[in-house]
N, C-alpha and C positions, 0 to 999 in steps of 0.2 A: 504494500500500500504506500503510495507516495505521500509526501508531506501535504501536498495540496489537497489530497483527498481525505486527510485525517479529520475525524470528527472531534468534538470537544471531549469525548470519552473514548480514547483509542483503546483497542484491544491488542495491538501489536507494539513491540518494543522497537526503538530506533536502532538502526544498524550504524554504529559509530566506532567500532573497534577494529583497528588494523592489526597487521602482523606484530609490530613492535609492542603495542599495548597488550595483545593477547599473550605474548611470551612473558611480558613483565607480570601480568596477573597470575599466570601459572607459577612463575618463579617466586612471587610474593607469598603464595600459598605453600610452596615446598620448602624453601630455604629455612625458615624459622622452625618449622615442625620437626625436621629431621635432626638438625644439629643441636638444638637447645632442649628438646623434650624426649626424644627416643634413643639417644646415643648410649646413655648409661644403662638402661634396662637391657638393651641389645647386647652390650658388652658383658653383662652378668650372665646372659644365656650362652653366648658364643665363645667367650674367652678370647684366645688368640686367633680364633676363626672369624673374628668380626668382619674383616675385609671380605672373606668368602661369603658371609651372610649378606653383606652389602651387594656383592656381585649377583647373587641369586635374586635378591629383591629387584635389582636393576633389570635383569633378564625378563622377569615376570612383568615389571612395569613397562618395559619396551614393547612386549607383546600386547599388553593392554592399551598402550598409547597408540600403537599402529591400528589395532582393531577399532578403537574409539575414533581415531582421526578419519578412517574410511567411512565409518557410520555417520559421523558428524557432517562430513561433506555431503553425504546422501540425504540426511535429515537435519538441516540447519535450523532447528527449533529449540527453544528453551526446554530443559529437562534431561538432556544427555541420555544415559542408558535407559531411563524410564521410557523415553520415546522409542529408542531402538528396539528394546525388548517388546514393547507393545506392537510395533509395526512388523517385526520379523518373527517373533515367537508366539505372540498372542497377548491378550490383555493382562492375564494373570502374571506372566513373567515380567512384563513392564511394571506392573504394580509392585511386585516383589523387589525389583531393582530400585524403584523410587523410594519404597519404604526403607530399604537398607541404607540408601544414601542419606535420606533425611535424618533417620535416627543415628546412624553412624557419624555423620558429619556434625550433627548437633553435639555429640560427645567430643568431637575434634574441636569444635568451637569452645566448649567448656575447658578443654585441656589447654588451648592456646591462651584463653583469658586468664586462667590460673597461672600460666607461665609468666604472663605480664606481671601479675601481682607478686609472684615469688621473687622475681628479679628487681622489680621497681621498689617495692615496699613490703618486705617479708612479714613484718608484724601485722600488716593489714591486707593480706593476700586477697581475701574474698571481696572486700570492699573495692579494691583497685580493679579486680577482675570484672565485677558488675559494672563499674564506671566505664571501663574500656568497651564493654559490649554496647552500652547505651550510646557512647560517643561515636563508635564506628557504624552503628545502625543509622545514626543521623547522617553520617557522611554518605552511606549508600543511598539513603532516601533522596539525596540531592541530585542523583544521576550518576551513571556509570563512568562518565568522563572524569568526574571528580575523584571517583575511586581509582581509576587507572593512573591519574596524575599522582595521587598520594602514594600508590603502590610503587611507582617508578622511583620516587624519592626514597622510600623505605628500602627497596632492593639495593640501590646504590650505596646507602649507608651500611647495610649489613655486609655486603661484599667487601667493602673497604675494611670493616672491622675484622672480618674473617681473614682477610689477606694479612693484616698486621699480626694477628695471633699466630698464623701459620709460619710467617717469617721468624717470629720470636721463638717458636718451638724448634724449627729446623736449625736455627743458628745457636741454639742453647748448648751449653756444655753438658747438660743432662740428657740430651738426645741420644738414643741408642737404637740404631737401625735394626739390630738383632731382635728387638722386640716385635718387629713385623713378621718374624718367622712363625710358622705354625708350631704349636706345642702339643703336649699330651693331654691338655685340658679340652680338646675339641671333641665334640660328639655330634652325630648327625642330627639328633633331635634338637640340640642346643643351637646349631647353626641355622636350622630351619625355623626355629622359634625366633631367633634374632632377625632372620630375613622377613618374617611376618611382622615383627615390630618395626623394622626399618621401612617396610612398605608404607607405613604411615607417613614416612617422609616423602615418598614419591607421588602420593595421590593428588597432589596439587594441580597436575595438568588437567584433571577432570573439570576444573573451573573453566577452562577454555571451551570444552565441549558443551557444558551446561549453559554457556553464554552464546550458543550458536545463533540465536535469533537476533543478537546484537552485534554480530561480526559482519564486516563488509566482505563481500565475495567469499562466503564461507567455504565453497568447494576448493578454493586455492589457499585461503588464509589458514584454516584449521589444520589441514595436513602438514603445513609448513611449521606452524607455531608449536604444535604439541611435541614433535620429536626434538625441536630445537630447545625448548624449555627443559625437557627431560635430560638432554645431553649436557646442558650447562649445569643443571643441578647435580647430576652424577659426578661430573668433574670436581665440583666444589666439595661434595661429600667425601669423595675418595681422598682428596688432598688433606682435608681437615681430619678425617679418621686416621690417616697415616701419621699426621703430625701429633695427634693426641696419643697414639700408641707409642711413638718413639720417645715421648717425654714421660707419660704416666704408666705405660705398660697396660696389659689387659686388666689386671687386678685393680690398679689405681684408677683406671677409667671407670670400671664397674662400680667402684665405691664412691665416686665423686657425685655430690648432689648438684653441683654446677660444673660439668666437665670442662668447659672451655675456660672458665675462671680458674679452675684448678690447674689447667694446662699452662696458662701464662704465668701463674704463680710459681709452679714447679720449674718453669723455664728461666726463672730469675727476672721476669719482666712484670713484677707486681704492679708497676705503674699503669700497665695496660688493663688490669682487672676492672676498674671502674668503666673503662671504655667498652670492655666486653659485656659488662652488665647492661650498659645502655644499648649495645648492639642486640643483646638478647631481647630486651623489651621491644625495640623497634622491629626485630624480626617476627616476634610473636604477634605484634600488632598487625604486621603485613599479612601474616597467615590468617589471623582472625578476620581481617577485612575481606580477604578473598573467599574465605569459607562462608561467611554470612551471605556474600554475594551468590555463591553457588547454591546453597541450601534454599535461599529464597526463590531462585529460578526454577528449581525442581518442584518446590511447593506450588509455584505458579502453574507449572505444567500439570501437576496432579489435580489441582483445583479446577483447571479448565475441563478436565475429564470427570470432575465431581467425585474423585477418590478422596479428596479433602474438601472442606467447606467451600462452595463456589464463590463466596464473597472474597476469598483470598486471590481470585483470578483478576481482580481489578488492576488496571494500569493507570498511573497518575497522569492526568491530562497535560500537565506542564512538564514534569521531569521524565515522563515516559519510562517509569520503573514500576515494578509490582509492589507498590507501597504498603498495601495491607499485609502481603506475605512477608515483607521485610520487617514490619513491626511485630508480627506474630512470632517470627523466628527470633528476633531480638529479645522478646519477653521470655521465650522458652529457654534460650541460651543463658540469659541472666539468672534464671532460676537454677539451671543446671550448674552454672559456675558457683553459685552460692552453696551448693549441697554436694558436689562431686569430688572425688579424689582423682588427681591427675594420672596416676598409674593405671587405675581401673579404666579411666576414660580412654587412654591410648589403646589398650588391648581391645576394649569393646568397639572402638571406632575401627580398628584394623579388621576385625571380624566382619562387620557390616560392609565395609568398603570392598573387601576381597570378594564377598558374595556379589556385590554390585558389578564388579568387573568380570566375574564369572559369567553373568548374564550378557555382558557386552561381548565377550569372546564367543559365546554361543550364538549371539546375533550375527556377528561378523562371519561366522562359518556359513551362514545361509546366503550371503551376498553372492551374486553371479559375477562372472568376469566383466560383463558390460557395466556392472554397478561398482566396479573398482575394488573387488575383494582383494584382501592381502594374500600372500603365499599361504597355502593350506596349513603349514606347520605352525604358523604364528598364532591363530586362535586356539589351536589344540594345546600348544605349550602354555598359552596364557590361561586357558580354562583349567587344565590340570594343576598348573602352578598356583592359581588362586585358591582352589579347593584344598590343596596340600598345605599351603601356608596358613589358611584359615583354621584348619583343624589341628595344627601343631602349636597354636598360640596357647598361653596359659589356660588351664582348665576353667578357671573362673570366667575368663573372657569368652571362651567357647560356650559355656553353659548360659551365661547371661545373653550373649548374642543370639544363640539358637532360640532361647525363650522369647526374646523380643520379635524375632522373625516369625515364630509360630503365632504370636499374638496378632501380628499384622495379617498373616494368612487367614486367621480365624475371622478377623474383622471383614476382610474381603469376602469370605465365603458367606457370612451372615448377611452382608449388604446385598450380595447377588441373589440370595435366597428370598429375601423379603422386599426387594425393590420391584417396582412394577415394570421395569424395563432395564435396558443396559445402563450402567452407571455413567454413561457419557462418552463412550468411545466415539471419537470423531469430532466432539465439541472442541473448538479451538485448534483442531488439527492442522498442521502445516504440510503441504505437499512437498516432496523432495525436489531439489533442484536437478 
């Protein structure tokens, strides 16, 4: 729909995001989550096999990214895998993907908000976390271009801080390259569990796909932006993990409550610690900003199909954003941040998001050659990898995640049974390009 044909109450979002902004939004969601939240728990699981766990997570993420990019180019609508599963596998699988994304990423939002509080003002973590959610919900409400501009600034600051910390670590007298070697503490289950936790760090590229309705020329932009964002994030992660291991070793890294602060302190660069803390806050804010953006767009898509209250499908007439969905997501995340534990939130989020991408890979398998399907091995590896990593996460995460997915499936079944017709398939549907 062109601007000249817009009504005062538009039901479509403005296409204003190019390749650079799409890559930045993806990076903003990934960088903070992996380095400042998931690194220590993953080190506890994998020991000296941490880099191997990172490599496995990266392979699965690459398959997911490729499948998502091909599907997003075909279906450039808000909602990501919710839309792909619905169109390729059927309404139920689309619903399951959307449900897993919304609940999993709501947990991610809470984890990032708590990370902001823990680094910014440890004595008042919860209050700072809730304030951060309220502030960033307001930024998103004003329009996606405001969000993209702020995310670009955040990513620049975080990369500069990480670069300074890495240089300090590798030039330190305490650095020991031998610590990068594999040791006897490695187990298959530990490495796989670490890969599942580290996958939490790579899931940010989903934000690019879920913003499909706001991307210019999505058939070209999305397939370029997703792999590029993923490659940059992987390079950053690998360098930072290697630096942390050379200074702290696997045990020191696993025991660190703030791994990068501990890294620069052990490297004899204590003056950098306040800078790293600021970088952690900024990185977590960037992740939280992009996460709220993505969850609200999937909420919009599900509301259009009446799997969620249809009032959440409203688009603001001035800012062209799903303002009611953004407010609802902001309120739920604020409550979660006030009550959740960050370690539980990370595992729960990883479980939900891995199932979300399992549906994405299954959907990509159904693409034909004329629809731009990826090499057949990619969705197969992605699907098997997602399921394997999901069920090797800590048992509490698996049980909680499976329980929430079962509740979602039960809600869907009850609604289908007692509704007078279809719950809205096709309402608000966007035809593929």
